[in-house]
C-alpha atoms as one frame of an Amber mdcrd trajectory, in Angstrom:
protein
  -1.861  20.304 -20.569  -0.467  20.662 -17.074  -2.536  19.631 -14.101  -3.170
  21.216 -10.713  -2.703  19.118  -7.593  -4.170  19.902  -4.207  -1.750  20.999
  -1.493  -3.176  18.447   0.932  -3.797  14.740   0.291  -7.350  13.547  -0.179
  -6.433  10.022   0.805  -3.592   8.389   2.709  -3.141   4.662   3.016  -0.743
   1.951   4.030   1.820   0.806   1.485   2.031  -2.585  -0.116   3.661  -5.187
   2.106   5.108  -8.631   1.671   2.770 -10.946   3.573   3.888 -14.473   4.383
   3.271 -17.342   6.828   4.425 -16.678  10.374   6.692 -19.718  10.129   9.013
 -17.950   7.642  11.855 -16.033   9.311  11.998 -12.770   7.353  13.266  -9.383
   8.537  11.034  -6.343   9.146  12.142  -4.981   5.760  12.737  -7.297   2.818
  14.944  -6.609  -0.176  12.642  -8.349  -2.640  15.280  -8.438  -5.408  17.757
 -10.070  -3.024  15.198 -12.520  -1.655  14.297 -13.659  -5.164  17.998 -14.013
  -6.050  18.864 -16.114  -2.991  15.686 -18.215  -2.919  15.185 -19.728  -6.378
  11.984 -21.581  -5.470  10.102 -18.664  -3.960   6.670 -18.034  -5.498   4.904
 -14.739  -4.729   1.225 -14.175  -5.450  -0.033 -10.973  -7.064  -3.226  -9.833
  -8.731  -2.940  -9.885 -12.521  -3.507  -6.635 -14.365  -2.828  -4.477 -11.314
  -0.018  -1.971 -11.130   2.263  -2.186  -8.120   4.281   0.948  -8.839   7.262
   1.490 -11.112   9.870  -0.410  -9.106   7.740  -3.426  -8.218   6.268  -3.641
 -11.720   9.804  -3.719 -13.158  10.816  -6.438 -10.677   7.703  -8.475 -11.507
   8.462  -8.179 -15.223  12.111  -9.137 -14.674  11.174 -12.214 -12.604   7.787
 -13.009 -14.160   8.181 -16.737 -13.577   8.532 -16.189  -9.830   5.237 -14.348
  -9.499   1.951 -16.200  -9.624  -0.541 -13.804 -11.183  -4.210 -14.455 -10.557
  -7.011 -12.560 -12.269 -10.662 -12.277 -11.410 -13.090 -10.600  -9.117 -12.033
 -12.504  -6.007  -8.321 -12.797  -6.855  -7.247 -11.373  -3.481  -9.142 -13.940
  -1.432  -7.951 -16.801  -3.655  -4.331 -15.674  -3.291  -4.781 -15.555   0.487
  -6.230 -19.070   0.470  -3.252 -20.279  -1.555  -0.899 -18.609   0.920  -2.610
 -20.248   3.883  -2.459 -23.658   2.183   1.266 -23.276   1.492   0.924 -23.030
  -2.302   2.523 -19.578  -2.256   5.440 -18.357  -0.176   4.125 -14.797   0.052
   1.695 -12.311  -1.441   2.085  -8.617  -2.096  -0.946  -6.831  -0.683  -2.093
  -4.237   1.817  -1.779  -5.270   5.448  -5.257  -3.893   6.188  -6.684  -6.762
   4.134  -5.335  -9.228   6.714  -8.180  -8.499   9.119 -10.682  -9.209   6.354
  -9.194 -12.314   4.752  -7.243 -14.138   7.449  -8.944 -16.009  10.243  -5.981
 -15.715  12.593  -3.702 -12.696  12.302  -1.050 -14.691  14.143  -0.789 -17.064
  11.158   0.830 -14.419   8.940   3.516 -11.752   9.201   4.222  -8.671   7.162
   7.446  -7.044   6.095   8.009  -3.717   4.460   9.324  -3.963   0.917  12.606
  -2.075   0.574  12.095   0.974  -1.608   8.384   1.309  -0.910   7.176   4.458
   0.888   5.953   4.358   4.498   2.505   5.431   3.266   0.857   6.351  -0.003
  -0.952   9.580  -0.734  -3.642  10.517  -3.206  -4.356  14.094  -4.201  -7.203
  15.924  -5.861  -6.198  16.718  -9.461  -7.851  19.240 -11.777  -7.247  20.748
 -15.184  -5.486  24.086 -15.118  -8.679  25.993 -15.917 -10.485  28.713 -13.992
 -12.899  26.126 -12.533 -10.027  23.778 -11.704  -8.147  26.540  -9.903 -11.299
  27.453  -7.958 -11.846  23.851  -6.925  -8.237  23.330  -5.827  -8.293  26.611
  -3.871 -11.601  25.621  -2.203 -10.275  22.164  -1.327  -6.995  23.533   0.063
  -8.865  26.127   2.163 -11.258  23.480   3.444  -8.443  21.167   4.492  -6.722
  23.889   6.501  -9.446  23.425   9.140  -8.043  21.480  12.110 -11.362  19.734
  12.819 -11.559  18.333   9.289  -7.910  17.331   9.416  -8.579  15.363  12.603
 -11.538  13.594  10.974  -9.404  12.669   7.976  -6.569  11.419  10.165  -9.030
   9.242  12.071 -10.370   7.829   8.801  -6.855   7.113   7.477  -6.007   5.121
  10.581  -8.309   2.281   9.490  -5.875   1.375   6.685  -2.970   0.742   9.052
  -2.280  -1.816  11.729  -1.809  -0.272  15.176   1.973  -0.796  14.905   2.094
   0.820  11.459   0.008   3.768  12.630   2.356   4.405  15.552   5.278   4.505
  13.124   3.716   6.834  10.522   1.120   8.984  12.280   3.530  11.843  13.016
   4.686  11.942   9.380   1.110  11.778   8.144   0.121  14.646  10.425   2.937
  16.702   8.881   1.168  16.374   5.511  -1.382  18.914   6.810   1.031  21.452
   8.217   1.598  24.655   6.251   4.778  24.892   4.193
């Protein structure tokens, strides 16, 4: 059965980033495969059982011994604690979580992971039935309203740092322009 996707995204968020102590000199974009190859002792923290996308999941599988996988309800906060105590060299997470889990934003840095998109989008998906087509049409019509688009854009901004938002806001706005 084929599915129907909305024309406009329902959600837009920041991509996964490599987050590491500010004392590590890493570029703004990191080739994770290359970094793992040239730094044999690097240990990167990730949440066990989570998918990180096709490319990152393949890299994690290929270098499973280099990734410390932690499971549990508070896995994110424990990984961040390990990072701050120097037990991990980096974590893969969303940069928006920094403001929640790190006391001093100056203590960590983020780098884009080569191959990851500038932002991630989520769409409304329905079965290809009469009701599904009605819902997708209603949703698409609703999201053509400039006022609603502005409200959504304002809500998306919370998932990005101010620097990230400056870099991607124009491209995100284009998501709502007609074809």
